[in-house]
N, C-alpha and C positions, 0 to 999 in steps of 0.2 A: 448765805444768800446775798451778802453784800460784797460788792467789788471793792477791793482795797489795795493800796500800795503797801509794800513791806515796810514795817517800822524800822527806822534807822536813827542813829545819833544825828541830831540836827547840826548843820554847820554854823560857824560864827556868823552873826549878823553883820552885814556890810557897814552899817553905821556905828558898830561897836556898842550899841545900847542894848539893854535888856528889856524884853517886852513880855507882856502877859495878855492873853486873850481869854474871854469867857464866851463859850458857845452854848446857847440854850435852845432847846427844841423839844418836840414831842417824839417819843420813841415809837409811836404808832400813827404818825401823821400822814401826810399826803404821799402818794406813790412817787418813788424816787427821792423822797426827802432824806431818808437815811443815807443813801449813797452820796447825795450832795453834801450832807454834814460831814461824812467821812473824808470826802475830797477837800473840803474846807479845812478840816483839822490837819490833814496831811500837809496841805500848803502852808498853813501857819507854822507847823513844826519845822518844815524845811527852811522857813525864814528865821528860825531860831526863837520863836515865841514859846513860852510856857503856856500850855493850853489846858484850861479847866472846862469840863463839859458837864452840864446839868440837863438831864432828860426827865420828862414826865412819863409816867407809866399809864397804860390804859386802865379804865375801870373794869372791875370784875365782870360786869354784865356785858362787856364788849366781846367776850368770848376768848377761848383758848388760842385761836389762831393769831389774834392780835397780840396776846400775851407772849406767845412764842416768838413772834417777829420782834417784839420789844426786847426780849431777852437776848436775841441774836445781835441786835444793834448795840446793846450795852456791852456785850462781850467783844464786839469788834472795836468799839470806842475805847475799851480798856487796853487794847493792844496798841492803839495809835496815839492816844492822848496822854498827858501827864497825870491827869486827875479826873475821875468820873464821880 
């Protein structure tokens, strides 16, 4: 359910430096939020950053639909980020 670019080996950064980025967000947040986070992580990886992602999960009382959406986002993040 999430649009994503294919994962690839990131090119060298132009400035020669090593970078690390932490992306934190909700796995069951606002509409379009998951896609936006995936785009951000893809952009950071293309720039050569090591990307660590931390996602919160929905509460059990929020229902199975939100839990399934959260699981799908976690799986997509595992494909494009360095660490989830």
